[in-house]
C-alpha positions in Angstrom: 91.0 214.2 195.1 89.1 211.4 193.4 90.9 208.1 193.0 90.6 206.0 189.9 89.0 202.6 190.5 92.0 200.9 189.0 94.6 202.6 191.2 95.5 199.4 193.0 96.5 197.7 189.8 100.3 197.1 189.6 101.9 199.4 187.0 105.3 197.6 187.3 106.8 195.2 189.9 106.6 196.9 193.2 104.7 200.0 191.9 101.0 200.3 192.3 98.8 202.7 190.4 98.1 204.6 193.6 101.8 205.1 194.2 102.1 206.5 190.6 99.1 208.7 191.1 100.7 210.1 194.3 103.9 210.7 192.4 102.0 212.6 189.6 100.2 214.8 192.1 103.4 215.8 193.8 105.0 216.5 190.4 102.1 218.5 189.2 101.9 220.4 192.4 105.6 221.3 192.2 105.2 222.4 188.6 102.3 224.7 189.5 104.3 226.1 192.5 107.0 227.1 190.0 104.5 228.8 187.8 102.9 230.6 190.7 106.3 231.8 191.9 106.9 233.3 188.5 103.5 235.0 188.5 104.0 236.4 192.0 107.5 237.6 191.0 106.1 239.4 187.9 103.5 241.0 190.1 106.2 242.1 192.6 104.5 240.0 195.3 107.1 237.1 195.3 110.8 237.1 195.7 112.1 233.7 194.6 111.9 232.1 191.3 114.5 229.3 191.1 112.2 226.4 190.2 112.2 222.6 190.0 110.6 222.2 186.6 112.1 219.2 184.8 113.4 217.8 188.0 110.1 216.4 189.2 111.4 212.8 188.9 113.0 213.4 192.3 109.6 212.7 193.9 110.4 209.0 193.2 113.2 209.2 195.8 110.8 210.5 198.4 108.5 207.6 197.6 111.3 205.2 198.3 112.3 206.8 201.7 110.5 206.9 205.0 109.3 210.2 206.3 111.6 209.8 209.3 114.7 209.6 207.0 116.5 213.0 207.2 116.7 214.9 203.9 118.9 217.8 202.9 117.5 219.1 199.7 118.8 220.8 196.6 116.9 223.9 195.6 115.4 222.0 192.6 114.0 219.2 194.8 110.5 220.7 195.0 108.6 217.6 194.0 110.5 215.6 196.6 109.5 218.1 199.2 105.8 218.1 198.1 105.7 214.3 198.1 107.3 214.0 201.5 105.1 216.7 203.1 101.9 215.2 201.7 102.7 212.0 203.7 103.0 213.8 207.0 99.7 214.6 208.8 98.6 218.3 209.0 101.2 219.6 206.5 100.2 221.7 203.5 103.2 221.8 201.1 101.4 224.3 198.8 100.9 226.8 201.5 104.3 226.3 203.1 106.2 226.7 199.9 104.3 229.8 198.8 104.7 231.4 202.2 108.4 231.1 201.6 108.2 232.6 198.1 106.4 235.7 199.4 108.8 236.0 202.4 105.9 235.8 204.8 106.6 235.8 208.5 104.2 232.9 208.8 106.5 230.7 206.7 106.7 227.6 208.9 110.4 226.9 208.4 112.4 230.1 207.8 109.8 232.6 209.2 110.1 234.8 206.1 113.9 234.9 206.0 114.6 232.9 202.9 112.8 230.5 200.5 114.1 227.0 201.5 112.8 223.5 201.4 112.5 222.5 205.0 110.1 221.1 207.6 110.7 219.9 211.1 107.7 217.5 211.1 108.8 216.1 207.7 112.5 215.8 208.7 113.6 218.0 205.9 116.6 220.1 207.1 116.7 223.4 205.3 119.7 224.2 203.2 121.0 227.4 201.6 122.0 227.9 198.0 125.7 227.7 198.8 127.0 225.2 196.2 127.2 221.7 197.7 127.9 223.0 201.2 125.4 220.7 202.8 127.1 217.5 201.7 129.7 217.4 204.5 126.8 217.9 207.0 124.9 215.0 205.4 127.9 212.7 205.7 128.4 213.8 209.3 124.8 213.0 210.2 125.0 209.6 208.5 128.2 208.9 210.4 126.6 209.9 213.7 123.3 208.1 213.7 124.4 204.6 214.8 127.1 206.2 217.0 124.4 207.9 218.9 122.4 204.7 219.3 125.5 202.8 220.5 126.4 205.5 223.0 122.9 205.9 224.3 122.6 209.5 223.1 119.1 210.6 222.3 118.5 211.4 218.6 115.4 212.5 216.8 116.1 210.0 213.9 115.9 206.2 214.1 119.3 204.4 214.1 118.5 202.7 210.8 117.7 205.9 208.9 119.1 206.7 205.5 120.3 210.3 205.1 119.4 211.8 201.7 121.2 214.8 200.2 120.4 216.1 196.7 122.5 218.4 194.5 123.0 219.2 190.8 125.5 218.0 188.3 127.4 221.2 188.3 127.6 221.1 192.1 129.1 217.6 191.9 132.3 219.2 190.7 132.7 221.5 193.6 135.5 220.7 196.1 133.0 220.6 198.9 131.1 217.8 197.1 134.1 215.8 196.1 135.5 216.1 199.6 132.3 215.0 201.3 131.9 212.0 199.0 135.5 211.1 199.5 135.0 211.4 203.3 132.0 209.1 203.1 134.0 206.5 201.1 137.1 206.9 203.3 135.0 206.3 206.5 133.1 203.3 205.1 136.3 201.8 203.9 137.3 201.5 207.6 134.1 199.6 208.4 132.2 202.5 209.9 128.6 202.9 209.0 127.8 205.9 206.7 124.3 205.4 205.4 124.1 208.3 203.0 122.5 208.5 199.6 124.0 211.1 197.3 121.3 212.1 194.8 122.7 213.9 191.8 120.0 215.6 189.8 121.7 215.7 186.5 120.1 218.1 184.1 123.3 218.6 182.0 123.8 222.3 182.6 125.0 224.6 185.4 123.2 227.9 184.7 124.7 228.3 181.2 127.7 226.0 181.3 127.0 222.5 179.9 128.1 219.4 181.8 130.0 217.1 179.4 127.8 214.1 178.4 128.1 211.2 180.9 130.6 213.2 183.0 128.8 212.2 186.2 129.0 208.5 185.4 132.6 208.9 184.4 133.5 210.6 187.6 131.5 208.6 190.1 130.2 205.5 188.3 133.1 203.1 189.0 134.6 204.5 192.2 135.5 201.6 194.6 133.5 201.8 197.8 130.7 203.9 196.3 127.7 202.0 195.0 126.4 203.7 191.9 122.8 203.8 190.6 121.5 205.5 187.5 117.9 206.2 186.3 116.0 208.4 183.9 114.1 210.9 186.0 111.7 211.4 183.0 110.7 207.8 183.2 108.6 207.4 186.4 108.9 203.6 186.5 112.6 203.6 186.0 113.0 206.4 188.6 110.8 204.7 191.2 112.3 201.2 190.7 115.9 202.5 190.9 115.2 204.8 193.8 113.7 201.9 195.8 116.8 199.8 195.0 119.2 202.5 196.0 117.5 203.3 199.3 117.2 199.6 200.2 120.9 199.1 199.4 122.0 202.0 201.6 119.6 201.0 204.5 120.8 197.4 204.4 124.5 197.9 203.9 124.9 201.1 205.9 127.3 202.4 203.3 127.3 205.4 200.9 125.7 205.2 197.4 125.6 207.7 194.5 122.3 207.9 192.6 122.4 209.8 189.3 118.9 210.9 188.3 118.9 212.2 184.8 116.6 215.2 184.5 115.9 218.2 182.3 115.8 221.8 183.2 112.6 223.6 182.1 111.8 227.3 182.4 115.5 228.3 182.6 117.7 228.7 185.7 115.4 231.3 187.3 112.8 233.9 186.5 115.3 236.4 185.2 117.2 233.8 183.1 116.7 233.9 179.3 118.1 230.5 178.3 117.6 231.1 174.6 120.6 233.4 174.8 122.9 230.4 175.4 120.9 227.3 174.4 119.8 226.3 170.9 116.0 226.0 170.1 116.6 222.4 169.4 118.1 221.7 172.8 115.2 223.5 174.6 112.6 221.6 172.5 114.3 218.3 173.2 114.0 218.9 177.0 110.4 219.8 176.6 109.7 216.5 174.9 111.1 214.8 178.0 108.8 216.7 180.5 108.6 214.3 183.5 105.1 215.4 184.5 103.8 214.5 181.0 105.8 211.3 181.2 104.1 210.2 184.4 100.7 211.1 183.0 101.4 209.0 179.9 102.2 206.0 182.0 99.1 206.4 184.1 97.0 206.4 181.0 98.8 203.6 179.1 98.8 201.4 182.2 95.0 201.9 182.6 95.4 203.5 186.0 93.6 206.6 184.9 91.9 208.1 181.9 93.1 211.2 180.1 90.2 213.1 181.5 90.9 211.9 185.0 94.4 213.1 184.7 93.3 216.5 183.4 90.8 216.8 186.2 93.5 216.1 188.8 95.8 218.7 187.2 93.0 221.3 187.1 92.3 220.8 190.8 95.9 221.2 191.7 96.2 224.3 189.5 93.2 225.8 191.3 94.5 225.0 194.8 97.9 226.6 194.0 96.3 229.7 192.5 93.9 230.2 195.3 96.6 229.7 197.9 98.9 232.1 196.1 96.2 234.8 196.3 95.7 234.1 200.0 99.4 234.2 201.1 100.9 237.1 199.2 99.6 239.8 201.5 100.6 238.0 204.7 102.7 240.1 207.0 106.5 240.2 206.5 109.3 240.6 209.0 109.2 244.3 210.0 112.1 244.9 212.3 115.8 244.0 212.6 115.0 242.4 215.9 112.5 240.1 214.3 114.9 239.2 211.5 117.9 238.4 213.8 115.9 236.7 216.6 117.0 233.1 215.8 120.7 233.9 215.1 122.0 233.7 218.7 119.9 232.3 221.4 121.0 233.6 224.8 119.9 232.1 228.0 122.8 232.8 230.4 121.0 231.5 233.5 120.3 228.1 231.9 123.8 228.0 230.5 125.3 228.7 233.9 123.1 226.0 235.4 124.3 223.5 232.9 128.0 224.5 233.6 127.5 223.8 237.3 125.7 220.5 236.5 128.7 219.3 234.4 131.2 220.2 237.2 129.7 217.6 239.5 131.5 214.2 238.7 129.1 211.8 237.0 131.3 209.0 238.2 133.8 209.9 240.9 135.9 206.8 240.3 136.2 207.7 236.6 137.2 211.3 237.5 139.8 210.0 239.8 141.6 208.4 236.9 142.6 211.8 235.5 146.2 212.8 235.4 145.8 216.1 237.1 143.7 217.4 240.0 141.7 220.6 239.5 143.6 221.9 242.6 146.9 221.6 240.7 148.3 224.7 239.1 148.2 224.0 235.3 149.4 225.3 232.0 146.9 226.4 229.4 147.3 223.1 227.6 146.9 221.0 230.8 143.8 223.0 231.7 142.1 222.3 228.4 143.0 218.6 228.5 141.7 218.4 232.1 138.4 220.1 231.2 137.9 218.0 228.1 138.3 214.9 230.2 135.8 216.2 232.8 133.3 217.0 230.0 133.7 213.6 228.4 133.4 211.9 231.8 130.2 213.7 232.7 128.2 213.6 229.5 127.9 210.9 226.8 126.9 213.5 224.2 130.4 215.0 224.0 132.6 214.0 221.1 136.2 215.1 220.6 137.8 214.7 217.2 140.0 216.1 214.5 143.4 215.5 212.8 145.8 213.8 215.1 143.7 214.3 218.2 143.3 210.6 219.0 146.3 208.3 218.9 148.9 211.2 219.0 146.9 213.3 221.4 147.2 216.5 219.3 150.2 218.2 217.8 150.7 220.0 221.0 149.6 217.2 223.3 146.4 219.0 224.3 144.2 215.9 223.8 146.8 213.4 225.1 145.3 210.4 226.9 141.7 211.1 226.1 141.3 208.4 223.5 142.7 205.8 225.9 140.3 206.9 228.6 137.1 207.4 226.7 137.5 205.1 223.7 137.7 205.6 219.9 133.9 206.1 219.5 134.2 209.4 221.4 137.7 210.6 220.8 138.9 209.9 217.3 141.1 210.9 214.4 139.7 212.3 211.1 141.0 212.5 207.6 143.0 215.5 206.5 140.1 217.7 205.3 138.9 220.6 207.4 135.6 220.7 205.5 134.9 217.1 206.4 136.0 217.7 210.0 133.4 220.5 210.4 130.8 218.7 208.3 131.1 215.7 210.7 130.5 218.1 213.6 127.5 219.7 211.9 126.0 216.3 211.4 126.8 215.1 214.9 125.1 218.1 216.3 121.9 217.3 214.5 122.2 213.7 215.7 122.1 214.8 219.4 125.8 215.3 220.2 127.8 218.3 221.4 130.7 217.9 219.1 134.1 219.5 219.9 136.1 219.2 216.6 139.7 220.5 216.4 141.1 222.5 213.5 144.9 222.0 213.8 145.9 225.6 212.9 144.0 228.9 212.5 145.2 229.2 208.9 143.6 226.0 208.0 140.1 227.1 208.9 139.9 229.4 205.9 139.7 226.6 203.4 136.6 225.4 205.2 135.1 228.6 206.4 131.8 228.2 204.6 131.0 225.3 206.9 130.9 227.8 209.7 129.6 230.9 207.7 127.2 229.3 205.3 126.1 226.2 207.2 126.6 226.3 211.0 125.8 229.9 211.5 122.8 230.0 209.2 120.8 226.8 210.2 119.0 228.3 213.2 118.4 231.5 211.0 116.9 229.6 208.1 114.9 227.3 210.3 113.6 230.0 212.7 115.4 228.1 215.5 113.7 224.8 214.8 117.1 223.2 213.9 120.3 224.0 215.7 124.1 223.5 215.4 125.5 222.8 218.9 129.2 223.1 218.2 132.5 224.1 219.8 135.4 224.3 217.4 138.8 224.2 219.0 141.4 226.0 216.9 145.1 226.3 217.8 146.2 229.7 216.5 147.9 233.0 216.7 151.7 233.6 216.7 154.8 234.0 218.9 156.2 230.5 218.4 159.8 231.9 218.4 160.0 232.0 214.6 158.9 228.4 214.2 156.5 227.5 211.4 156.0 230.7 209.4 152.6 231.9 208.4 150.5 228.7 208.4 151.5 228.0 212.0 151.3 231.6 213.2 148.3 233.0 211.5 147.0 236.0 213.4 143.9 236.9 211.4 140.4 236.4 213.0 138.5 239.0 210.9 136.8 236.2 208.8 135.4 234.7 212.0 134.4 237.8 213.9 131.9 239.1 211.2 129.8 235.9 211.2 126.5 236.7 212.9 126.0 234.8 216.1 129.3 233.1 216.1 131.0 233.0 219.5 134.7 233.6 219.5 136.5 232.7 222.7 140.2 233.3 223.3 141.5 232.3 226.7 145.0 233.4 227.8 145.2 231.6 231.2 144.6 228.1 232.4 141.7 229.1 234.8 140.0 231.1 232.1 140.4 228.3 229.6 138.6 225.8 231.8 135.7 228.1 232.7 135.3 229.4 229.1 135.4 226.0 227.6 132.7 224.7 229.9 130.6 227.8 229.1 131.0 227.2 225.4 130.0 223.5 225.7 127.0 224.4 227.8 126.0 227.2 225.5 126.1 224.8 222.6 124.0 222.2 224.5 121.5 224.6 225.9 121.2 227.3 223.2 122.6 225.6 220.2 125.4 228.1 219.9 128.2 227.8 217.4 131.5 228.6 219.2 135.1 228.9 218.1 137.5 228.3 221.0 140.8 229.9 219.8 143.8 228.6 221.8 147.0 230.7 221.7 149.7 228.1 220.8 152.5 230.1 222.3 150.7 230.1 225.7 150.0 226.3 225.7 153.0 225.4 227.8 153.9 228.8 229.3 154.6 228.6 233.0 156.2 232.0 233.8 154.8 235.5 233.6 158.3 236.8 234.5 161.4 234.6 234.5 161.1 231.8 237.0 158.0 233.1 238.8 155.6 230.3 237.6 153.1 233.2 237.4 151.2 231.9 234.4 150.2 228.6 236.0 146.8 228.6 237.6 144.6 226.1 239.5 141.3 225.2 237.8 138.2 225.4 239.9 135.3 223.2 238.7 132.8 225.7 240.1 134.2 228.8 238.2 131.8 230.1 235.6 132.2 232.9 233.1 129.4 234.3 231.0 129.8 234.8 227.3 130.9 238.4 226.6 132.4 239.1 230.0 136.0 240.3 230.3 138.6 239.8 233.0 140.4 242.7 234.7 143.9 242.5 236.1 144.8 245.3 238.5 143.0 248.5 239.5 145.2 251.2 238.1 143.8 254.6 237.5 146.2 256.0 235.0 145.7 253.8 231.9 143.6 250.9 230.8 145.4 248.5 228.4 142.8 246.4 226.5 144.1 243.2 225.0 143.6 239.4 224.7 145.5 236.2 224.2 149.3 236.7 223.9 148.8 240.4 224.5 147.7 239.7 228.1 151.1 238.5 229.5 152.9 241.1 227.4 150.7 243.9 228.7 151.0 242.7 232.3 154.8 242.8 232.1 154.5 246.3 230.6 152.2 247.3 233.4 154.7 246.0 236.0 157.5 248.1 234.5 155.2 251.2 234.3 154.3 250.6 238.0 158.0 250.8 238.9 157.9 254.3 237.4 154.8 255.2 239.5 152.3 254.7 236.7 149.2 252.7 237.7 147.8 250.5 234.9 145.0 248.0 234.7 144.9 245.4 232.0 141.6 244.3 230.6 141.6 240.8 229.0 138.7 240.8 226.5 138.5 237.0 226.6 135.6 237.0 224.1 136.2 238.5 220.6 132.6 237.9 219.6 130.5 239.2 221.2 132.9 241.8 222.6 132.5 242.6 226.3 131.4 246.1 225.6 130.0 246.9 229.1 133.2 245.8 230.8 135.2 247.6 228.2 133.3 250.9 228.9 133.5 250.5 232.7 137.3 250.1 232.7 137.9 252.7 230.0 136.0 255.3 232.1 137.8 254.3 235.2 141.1 255.7 233.8 140.0 257.9 231.0 142.8 256.6 228.8 142.7 253.4 226.7 145.5 251.7 224.8 144.4 248.7 222.7 147.2 246.2 222.4 146.1 244.0 219.5 148.3 241.1 218.2 146.1 240.8 215.0 146.7 243.0 212.0 146.1 246.7 211.9 143.6 246.4 209.1 140.6 244.3 210.0 142.0 243.5 213.4 140.2 243.3 216.7 141.3 246.8 217.7 139.1 248.4 215.1 136.0 247.0 216.7 137.2 247.9 220.2 137.8 251.5 219.3 134.5 251.7 217.4 132.7 250.3 220.5 134.2 253.0 222.7 133.3 255.8 220.2 129.8 254.5 219.6 129.2 254.6 223.4 130.3 258.2 223.6 133.7 257.6 225.4 135.5 260.9 225.2 138.8 259.9 226.7 142.1 259.3 225.0 142.3 256.2 222.7 145.3 254.7 221.0 146.0 251.3 219.5 149.1 249.3 218.7 149.0 246.3 216.5 150.9 243.8 214.4 151.6 244.8 210.8 149.4 244.1 207.8 151.6 241.2 206.9 151.7 237.4 206.9 154.0 236.0 209.6 157.5 235.1 208.2 159.7 232.3 209.3 162.5 232.8 211.8 163.6 236.0 213.6 161.9 238.1 210.9 158.6 237.3 212.6 159.6 239.8 215.3 159.6 242.6 212.8 155.9 242.4 212.1 154.3 241.2 215.3 153.2 243.3 218.3 155.7 243.2 221.1 156.2 244.6 224.6 158.5 247.4 223.4 155.8 248.7 221.1 153.1 248.4 223.8 155.3 250.3 226.3 156.2 253.0 223.8 152.5 253.4 222.9 151.7 253.7 226.6 154.3 256.3 227.1 152.9 258.2 224.2 149.3 258.2 225.4 150.4 259.1 228.9 152.7 261.9 227.7 149.9 263.2 225.5 147.6 263.4 228.5 150.3 265.3 230.5 150.8 267.8 227.6 147.1 268.5 227.8 147.4 269.5 231.5 146.1 266.2 233.0 148.4 264.9 235.8 148.6 261.2 236.4 147.8 261.5 240.1 145.0 264.1 240.1 142.8 265.0 237.2 139.4 266.3 236.6 136.9 263.5 235.8 133.7 264.0 233.9 130.7 262.1 235.1 131.0 259.7 232.1 134.3 258.5 233.5 133.2 257.8 237.0 132.6 254.3 238.1 
């Protein structure tokens, strides 16, 4: 595009005419992209119409940042994205945005899965429309940048970067936003670097609900520990000057700042929104008077940087480019199969994961490994095994972090992380504040910074208040970035019931349904010490190699269990550093031919004791420990179901929405035609004290159900010792 001869003339201190021209072109491009999206939608060629019109002042923040500064953008930060992308060689923001609008498979960030602002070369991490859910991740990334540099962990962003996250004024009221901002201030208060700039694009309305005048300033303007900046996004000089000051302050002080950019919202909330139904004509007209694109054009003219005709010529060129590009992209191929849509959800390279597991079992420093409290040859409890394995992982790889509420000084509520902080230091094993959203957000940011984070959620019941950090953020990042960004993550959660009446519901939650339906999420549930070690190593390597998001659910009641039957020490096991277990592979106990009991976690020792009693009566039972609740070990399940022809699912979760529903469905879908029964806990919360026993699965119920299914088979004329087997039940 032509450049006016006077473009080098200063418009204001620190702002050249060329910088203002670049700002205008980004703003005008963003505006034209909004209009093109509306036209494409009206023609049924486009599928997304939430625009950035009125918010174009956010391009000033892009101008203040480096292109290497990571940005997590609000869905109205279109001008920021255009300005950033124009500064990166070989990027075409017009084409890239429009490919997203028309859901084209060639969209360079999401691959046609969603319209997001994102770009790997431009360091823009794509975000969903979940309200404020990206703020905890932004804080976690800011927290992790210098930590990575100090620990020698390779990161794709410079250690002196500023993390930018933008959001709206309505989003600023969301608990996720307030929690993330609090976490940033809380962390900085302790002298830890958190270089994050919170950009609140305040247009004064959330869809149709007005934000009270000056509410953002009242809520955030005078908070100790949070530097506050305020600018008029419809005044380009004010916006650019203040943005430069805010970015410089964060980069210098390595502390959080809040930047309120006052904007207007033009064209309504989205294409289907008729804002005249809830806004007065006067309010709409007042916003139009403050149009930021016109404001920037006005300053260019009044400063002598460009003539009115030059401005119009530039605008016409941009309009033409956007229009031509829209015509070129709308017919581009879309995703045409479920396989194509789901391809980035769960990368699966088991050979590479297995190789990484074996790599991490060789001591990086034999002397360091010798300092551990237990040898891998010792028989261990479940808790000791997890502690031992975490220590091995920390000793071998600097990219491993362990953190959560009480995991550092105390060593965990149940002692599972005891001694790790002392051995590996507070930079790698540390306590967090009491906020599960912030714990997971820290992990999401740390994963982006190059770490393999292992956060702990203290109890299963507590994950539900922060579930969107897994569902809406962790599990979707590879999906919305077509695998270009990943969330390596292993979330340890103490959970499930059977604590002898202690704690009630919040310490005995037995609901995993909300986890199991998240696409791509791995849910591991070890019951024994040897399984726990092998499965934890697999999860960590899957996170590192494939970017998998894993939940490692630890049965509290089995943490310190030593006996299978009284005094036999049968639940202790040695931990072999060379044992590996692939995701989605079950473990079989016994080779009985009369009945297969399918179970997991606390159900495993209960079922083994039931199997022992049945064996005394001449009934041969095998017990299949699923180990993985997502993905289910379907092939192992089918093999061992067909080996006996009768399956009893012993499920300690609830009858409705529990694991047994999926197990039975998997058997039926595969054509299993044997006898199936299930026995579960009640559809209830877990009460305090002895009343817990009335609603939880127990051995008596498992044994009674086994008797029923075996008796049913006999009534149909099938003996336990000799029976006809169809080909589908043969091994």
